[in-house]
C-alpha positions in Angstrom: -55.4 43.8 27.3 -59.1 45.0 27.2 -60.1 47.5 26.0 -62.3 49.1 29.7 -60.7 50.0 32.0 -61.9 48.3 35.6 -61.8 51.2 38.9 -62.8 49.9 41.2 -63.4 52.0 44.5 -62.4 49.8 48.2 -64.3 51.8 50.6 -62.2 49.9 53.5 -63.2 50.7 56.6 -65.7 53.2 55.7 -69.3 53.4 54.9 -72.2 53.1 56.8 -76.1 52.6 55.6 -76.2 56.3 55.2 -73.6 56.0 52.5 -75.6 53.3 50.0 -76.7 56.9 47.9 -73.4 57.5 47.5 -73.0 53.9 45.9 -75.4 55.1 43.9 -75.0 58.3 42.4 -72.0 56.5 42.0 -73.6 54.0 39.3 -76.2 56.4 38.0 -73.0 58.9 36.5 -71.2 56.1 35.8 -73.5 55.4 32.5 -72.0 58.4 30.8 -68.7 56.4 31.0 -69.0 53.4 29.3 -65.3 53.3 29.0 -64.7 52.0 32.5 -66.1 49.0 34.3 -67.2 50.5 37.9 -66.8 48.4 40.9 -67.4 49.0 44.5 -65.5 47.0 47.4 -67.3 47.9 50.7 -67.5 46.8 54.1 -69.3 42.8 53.6 -71.7 44.9 56.1 -72.8 47.0 53.0 -72.6 44.2 50.4 -76.3 42.8 50.3 -77.9 46.5 51.2 -75.6 47.9 48.8 -76.7 45.0 46.3 -80.4 45.2 46.9 -80.0 49.1 45.9 -77.7 49.1 42.5 -80.3 46.5 41.3 -80.1 46.8 38.3 -77.5 49.2 37.4 -74.1 47.9 35.9 -71.7 49.1 39.1 -69.9 45.8 39.9 -69.7 44.7 43.8 -66.8 43.0 45.7 -65.1 41.8 49.2 -62.3 43.0 50.9 -61.4 40.2 52.1 -62.1 36.0 52.9 -61.4 33.6 54.4 -58.7 31.0 52.6 -61.6 27.9 54.1 -66.3 27.4 52.5 -66.9 27.1 56.0 -66.2 26.4 59.6 -65.1 27.2 63.1 -64.1 31.0 62.0 -65.2 32.9 64.4 -65.6 36.7 62.7 -64.1 36.1 58.8 -66.3 36.2 55.8 -66.0 33.1 53.5 -65.5 33.7 49.2 -69.3 31.7 49.3 -71.0 34.0 51.5 -69.9 37.2 49.6 -70.9 35.3 47.0 -74.1 34.9 48.3 -74.6 38.5 49.2 -73.8 40.1 45.9 -70.8 39.7 45.5 -69.0 39.1 41.3 -65.0 40.4 42.8 -63.0 39.9 46.0 -58.9 42.1 46.7 -57.1 40.2 47.8 -54.1 40.6 49.1 -53.8 44.5 49.7 -50.7 45.9 51.7 -52.5 46.4 54.9 -54.0 42.3 54.9 -50.1 41.9 54.3 -48.0 44.2 56.4 -51.0 44.8 59.1 -52.5 41.6 59.0 -49.0 39.7 58.4 -50.1 37.8 55.8 -48.0 35.5 53.2 -48.2 34.7 50.6 -49.0 30.8 50.5 -52.0 32.6 52.6 -53.5 35.0 50.2 -53.3 32.4 47.3 -54.6 29.5 49.0 -57.5 32.7 49.4 -57.6 32.8 45.8 -58.1 29.5 45.1 -61.6 30.1 47.7 -62.4 32.8 45.5 -62.3 31.1 41.7 -64.3 27.4 44.3 -67.1 30.3 43.8 -67.1 32.0 41.4 -65.8 34.9 42.7 -63.3 37.4 40.9 -59.9 37.6 42.2 -58.1 40.5 42.8 -54.6 39.9 43.4 -52.9 43.4 44.7 -49.1 43.1 44.6 -45.9 46.0 46.0 -42.7 46.1 47.8 -42.4 48.4 50.3 -40.1 51.8 51.2 -37.1 50.3 52.2 -38.0 47.4 50.2 -37.5 49.6 46.5 -34.7 51.6 48.1 -32.7 47.7 48.8 -33.4 47.5 45.6 -35.4 44.3 45.7 -38.7 46.1 44.0 -38.3 43.1 41.0 -37.4 39.8 42.8 -40.2 41.3 45.5 -42.3 41.6 42.7 -41.8 38.3 40.8 -42.1 36.6 44.5 -45.6 38.2 45.1 -46.4 36.9 41.8 -45.2 33.7 41.9 -46.4 32.9 45.7 -49.6 34.9 45.3 -51.4 33.1 42.7 -52.3 30.0 41.8 -51.5 27.7 39.2 -56.1 27.6 38.7 -56.2 31.1 38.0 -55.0 30.2 34.3 -58.9 28.8 33.5 -60.2 32.0 35.5 -60.5 35.4 35.1 -58.6 37.0 37.7 -56.8 40.5 37.1 -53.6 42.2 39.2 -53.0 45.2 41.2 -49.6 46.4 41.3 -49.4 48.7 44.5 -46.4 50.5 45.7 -46.7 51.0 49.1 -44.0 53.2 50.0 -46.6 55.5 47.7 -48.6 56.1 50.3 -49.8 58.3 53.1 -45.4 59.7 52.6 -45.7 62.6 50.6 -43.8 60.7 47.9 -44.5 60.0 44.8 -44.3 56.9 42.0 -42.8 57.9 38.8 -43.9 57.0 34.8 -41.2 54.7 34.7 -41.2 53.2 38.1 -45.4 52.3 37.6 -44.3 51.4 33.2 -41.2 49.6 34.7 -43.2 47.6 37.4 -46.2 47.1 34.7 -43.9 45.6 32.2 -42.6 43.4 35.1 -45.9 42.0 35.3 -47.0 41.3 32.5 -44.2 39.4 31.2 -45.4 37.1 34.9 -48.3 36.6 33.6 -47.8 35.9 29.6 -44.7 33.4 30.7 -47.3 31.1 32.9 -50.7 31.8 31.5 -50.0 32.5 28.2 -50.5 35.2 25.6 -53.5 35.5 26.2 -54.3 36.2 29.5 -56.8 38.9 29.0 -58.0 40.2 32.8 -57.4 44.1 33.9 -54.1 45.5 35.6 -54.6 47.6 38.3 -53.0 50.4 40.2 -53.5 51.8 43.0 -51.1 53.9 44.7 -52.9 57.0 45.8 -55.1 57.5 42.6 -57.0 60.8 42.6 -58.6 62.7 40.2 -56.0 64.4 39.7 -53.4 62.6 38.4 -55.6 59.3 36.8 -55.7 60.2 33.2 -52.2 60.2 33.2 -51.6 57.0 35.5 -54.4 55.5 32.6 -53.1 56.3 29.5 -49.5 54.8 30.9 -48.9 51.6 28.6 -50.4 48.7 29.9 -52.6 49.9 33.4 -55.7 49.4 32.3 -57.8 50.1 35.5 -57.5 51.5 39.1 -57.5 50.5 42.9 -58.9 53.8 44.5 -58.9 53.7 47.9 -59.9 57.6 49.5 -61.2 58.8 47.2 -64.3 56.5 45.9 -65.5 57.0 49.1 -67.4 60.2 47.7 -69.1 60.5 44.1 -67.5 63.9 43.6 -63.9 62.8 44.0 -64.5 58.9 42.7 -65.9 59.7 38.7 -62.8 62.1 37.7 -61.2 59.2 38.2 -64.4 57.1 36.4 -63.6 59.9 33.8 -59.9 58.9 33.2 -60.4 55.8 31.6 -62.5 57.9 29.3 
């Protein structure tokens, strides 16, 4: 596993041009935390502007999703090549809000991962179970299926990352215990080593209501080498304590 942590801020459908100073503040303050690779995933409209504003910094930029095709008649969609052209180095795929809000199946996530690789982007592929699945004792089956069907074999020749997000712990008042998180990451590591060999060096991220008050504890758990952060990444005041948790 990597010695550094990848702390990824997913801005989701938030951010206008007036938010660029937030990204610049994060870039400036991240220099004090060499144990963290910091990545920001703004809306596509901000990506080229943010790339220009952060030129020369160590901040990694990424897209929040991409189409499975390289180009074509797909009104409103954004291809991986377009993200790359706009300044992205990574892309988030299979986020729970895409899987459940847009009904994206694992097979489509895998095709998007293939498109990301063709464009030279590092995919962060998200997996996670719902509350019903957790309560029905299906967590292991769900995670295994998502890993098997969402990760194409081509990833074995490329850099990629996996983020575990227990969907049931988002906005429900419920929290995943350390034991539950460790169990999920043990399963993920075993699957990746089985398919791609023990030399897999991508980051394994946790994404599930990561906040300033719990980040350090989560990042200290065995096998976790990063965090996928949502709302807490929208301000430097909330995001930087999470980055500091990687120290």
